[in-house]
FIMI-317693 format. One record per residue (C-alpha): x, y, z. Coordinates in steps of 0.25 Angstrom, whole numbers, padded with zeros to 4 digits. Example, Ala and Ser with C-alpha at 12.3 -4.5 7.8 and 13.67 -1.06 7.14 Angstrom:
BEGIN
X	Y	Z
0049	-0018	0031
0055	-0004	0029
This chain:
BEGIN
X	Y	Z
0410	0422	0433
0419	0411	0438
0408	0401	0438
0402	0404	0424
0414	0408	0416
0421	0395	0415
0408	0388	0409
0406	0400	0400
0420	0399	0395
0419	0384	0393
0406	0386	0385
0412	0397	0376
0424	0389	0374
0416	0378	0368
0407	0387	0360
0419	0395	0354
0426	0382	0350
0414	0379	0340
0416	0386	0327
0402	0391	0324
0406	0401	0313
0393	0404	0305
0398	0396	0293
0400	0383	0302
0390	0374	0308
0386	0379	0322
0381	0365	0327
0393	0362	0336
0389	0374	0345
0374	0370	0344
0378	0356	0348
0386	0361	0360
0376	0371	0365
0364	0361	0363
0372	0351	0371
0373	0360	0383
0359	0365	0382
0353	0351	0381
0361	0347	0393
0355	0358	0401
0341	0354	0397
0338	0362	0385
0330	0357	0373
0337	0361	0360
0332	0362	0346
0341	0364	0334
0338	0372	0321
0347	0368	0310
0349	0375	0296
0359	0376	0286
0366	0390	0283
0368	0395	0268
0381	0387	0267
0374	0374	0271
0380	0374	0285
0370	0368	0296
0367	0378	0307
0360	0376	0320
0351	0384	0329
0349	0379	0343
0337	0382	0352
0337	0376	0366
0326	0378	0377
0325	0374	0391
0315	0377	0402
0300	0377	0405
0289	0385	0399
0283	0384	0385
0284	0393	0372
0296	0403	0370
0308	0402	0378
0309	0413	0389
0323	0416	0385
0332	0412	0374
0348	0414	0374
0352	0415	0359
0366	0414	0354
0372	0412	0340
0381	0401	0338
0389	0405	0326
0401	0414	0325
0408	0423	0314
0420	0417	0308
0434	0419	0315
0447	0422	0309
0456	0409	0307
0467	0417	0313
0459	0417	0327
0465	0404	0331
0457	0404	0344
0444	0407	0338
0437	0394	0342
0445	0393	0356
0440	0402	0367
0451	0409	0373
0451	0419	0385
0459	0431	0388
0457	0442	0398
0442	0439	0401
0439	0437	0386
0435	0424	0379
0439	0424	0364
0434	0415	0353
0425	0416	0341
0411	0417	0346
0415	0420	0360
0408	0433	0359
0398	0431	0348
0391	0423	0353
0396	0411	0360
0399	0418	0372
0384	0421	0374
0381	0406	0370
0390	0401	0381
0383	0410	0391
0369	0406	0386
0373	0391	0387
0379	0392	0401
0367	0400	0406
0356	0391	0399
0362	0378	0403
0362	0382	0417
0348	0387	0418
0339	0380	0428
0325	0380	0431
0320	0387	0419
0305	0391	0420
0305	0396	0405
0312	0391	0393
0326	0396	0390
0331	0395	0376
0345	0395	0370
0346	0398	0356
0359	0396	0347
0359	0401	0333
0367	0399	0321
0372	0409	0310
0369	0422	0318
0382	0428	0312
0378	0426	0298
0364	0432	0298
0356	0427	0311
0353	0415	0303
0350	0405	0314
0342	0414	0322
0333	0417	0310
0331	0402	0308
0326	0401	0322
0316	0412	0319
0311	0405	0306
0309	0392	0315
0303	0400	0327
0314	0393	0336
0320	0401	0348
0308	0408	0353
0310	0415	0367
0304	0426	0375
0318	0432	0377
0331	0430	0370
0345	0434	0374
0353	0434	0361
0368	0432	0362
0377	0442	0356
0390	0449	0362
0383	0462	0368
0393	0464	0379
0381	0459	0388
0372	0471	0384
0358	0467	0381
0355	0471	0366
0340	0473	0364
0340	0477	0350
0349	0476	0337
0348	0480	0323
0345	0471	0312
0355	0467	0301
0352	0467	0286
0359	0465	0273
0357	0467	0258
0365	0466	0245
0363	0476	0234
0368	0473	0220
0369	0485	0211
0370	0482	0196
0377	0490	0185
0383	0487	0171
0397	0484	0168
0405	0492	0159
0419	0498	0156
0422	0508	0167
0427	0517	0156
0413	0518	0150
0404	0519	0162
0392	0523	0154
0392	0509	0148
0388	0502	0161
0384	0506	0175
0392	0505	0188
0385	0496	0198
0395	0501	0209
0391	0516	0206
0376	0511	0207
0379	0504	0220
0385	0517	0225
0373	0525	0222
0365	0514	0230
0374	0515	0242
0374	0530	0242
0359	0530	0244
0360	0519	0254
0369	0526	0262
0360	0538	0262
0348	0530	0266
0356	0524	0278
0360	0538	0282
0347	0544	0281
0334	0535	0281
0339	0524	0290
0345	0534	0300
0331	0540	0302
0326	0526	0307
0332	0525	0320
0332	0516	0333
0339	0524	0343
0343	0512	0351
0354	0508	0341
0367	0514	0338
0366	0518	0327
0351	0520	0328
0347	0517	0313
0349	0506	0303
0363	0505	0297
0367	0502	0283
0380	0497	0278
0386	0492	0265
0397	0483	0269
0400	0476	0256
0400	0481	0241
0406	0474	0229
0405	0477	0214
0412	0478	0200
0422	0469	0193
0434	0478	0189
0438	0493	0191
0435	0496	0176
0422	0489	0175
0409	0496	0178
0403	0487	0189
0390	0480	0186
0387	0476	0200
0389	0481	0214
0384	0474	0227
0384	0479	0241
0379	0474	0254
0370	0483	0263
0369	0480	0278
0359	0487	0287
0356	0485	0302
0341	0489	0304
0336	0495	0317
0325	0487	0324
0312	0490	0319
0316	0494	0305
0314	0484	0294
0326	0477	0289
0321	0480	0275
0322	0495	0277
0335	0496	0271
0331	0487	0260
0320	0496	0257
0329	0508	0257
0339	0501	0247
0328	0497	0238
0323	0512	0238
0338	0516	0234
0338	0506	0223
0325	0511	0217
0330	0525	0218
0343	0521	0210
0335	0514	0199
0326	0526	0198
0338	0535	0196
0345	0525	0187
0335	0515	0180
0347	0505	0177
0351	0505	0191
0350	0490	0197
0352	0486	0211
0347	0474	0219
0345	0473	0234
0346	0459	0240
0343	0458	0255
0351	0448	0263
0347	0450	0277
0337	0458	0285
0338	0455	0300
0330	0465	0308
0334	0472	0321
0327	0469	0334
0324	0477	0347
0320	0471	0360
0313	0481	0369
0322	0487	0380
0312	0483	0391
0311	0469	0386
0313	0459	0398
0326	0453	0392
0332	0466	0389
0329	0471	0403
0334	0458	0409
0348	0458	0401
0350	0473	0404
0348	0470	0419
0356	0457	0419
0368	0462	0411
0368	0476	0417
0368	0482	0402
0358	0491	0396
0352	0485	0383
0358	0490	0370
0356	0489	0355
0365	0484	0344
0367	0486	0329
0371	0471	0326
0361	0460	0323
0358	0449	0332
0348	0437	0334
0339	0445	0343
0329	0448	0331
0327	0433	0329
0325	0430	0343
0315	0442	0343
0308	0436	0331
0307	0423	0339
0299	0431	0350
0310	0435	0360
0314	0448	0366
0328	0447	0363
0341	0453	0368
0355	0452	0363
0365	0449	0374
0379	0443	0376
0393	0443	0380
0404	0450	0372
0405	0461	0363
0400	0461	0349
0412	0470	0345
0422	0458	0347
0414	0448	0340
0417	0443	0326
0431	0446	0327
0444	0438	0330
0446	0438	0346
0431	0438	0349
0429	0437	0364
0419	0437	0375
0422	0443	0389
0421	0432	0400
0414	0442	0409
0403	0444	0398
0401	0429	0397
0399	0427	0412
0390	0439	0413
0382	0435	0400
0380	0421	0406
0375	0427	0419
0365	0436	0412
0360	0424	0403
0358	0416	0416
0350	0427	0422
0342	0428	0410
0338	0414	0410
0334	0415	0424
0326	0427	0421
0318	0423	0409
0318	0407	0411
0320	0405	0426
């Protein structure tokens, strides 16, 4: 631990100091990582794109080692972070206390990136290609990873995708989907309800049916490897109306669902469309519009896949599943057997005081070094 920790701490100090909030360019981190990797003999390729706000983003794919075709192993980390509270004065300065390293991104996922860079740049005598992939915009919709899939970049036989999993191999995760439903009514004076139609009452009827479908139909389609073992549905945002004494002419709400692997991410869309049609039949003037915003499917890697078995043995932890989304589906789409793995706990990510235990960093780096030897050595 004493030999590796100072180097990991130094790497993580540099990474945390780079503000890679998703709204900002991530090129400074890519420049830093590319310099280290190229100095260690990696050939690097950049994929550039502009996000919806016109900010340039960069994905990095770096490869080293013999052989042709797909890499034998890819180490994958996302370079972007969620925003931090301005009151957190040390957000971009790594601080240490009682065996924990604090800073924005220390846990999610710059800790993993530090481990991956340290292990990869020290890898020697590779007989099969090793790849390091750093993506942009994971936190705002897996955008960078999706760009890689579109371009066919980042192909590997096995992939370790960095996320804070407390060093447990995650072999499967649910998908993540969003839709916006707009329900229309007719404005009028609230003292004379028959002169109009309340969009909020109409939305209430839609939501009541959606809740029933979520509690019945979706709970019958199960994957017992998850907790909960079914697709979950949430309505986390709703807005409508202009004033307390006006019949609301419009109501809009956001539906989020997390599909189990193997289930079409369009399943909930189909159920919502069925609800809409039922409501129109009951009230011909009923009007609602469903706009799908995101449909990321889940992924499941076989429990007996080599990368799953290796990480279970190397970490000493049994494989698990999670209900949050990751970039594993995109690496799977690129041909890899993918497992999510990394230092830190997802429950302390995305908050002021985010941290990664120093012991996790050292153990993670050791596992990644063993993985490189196993798959590429």
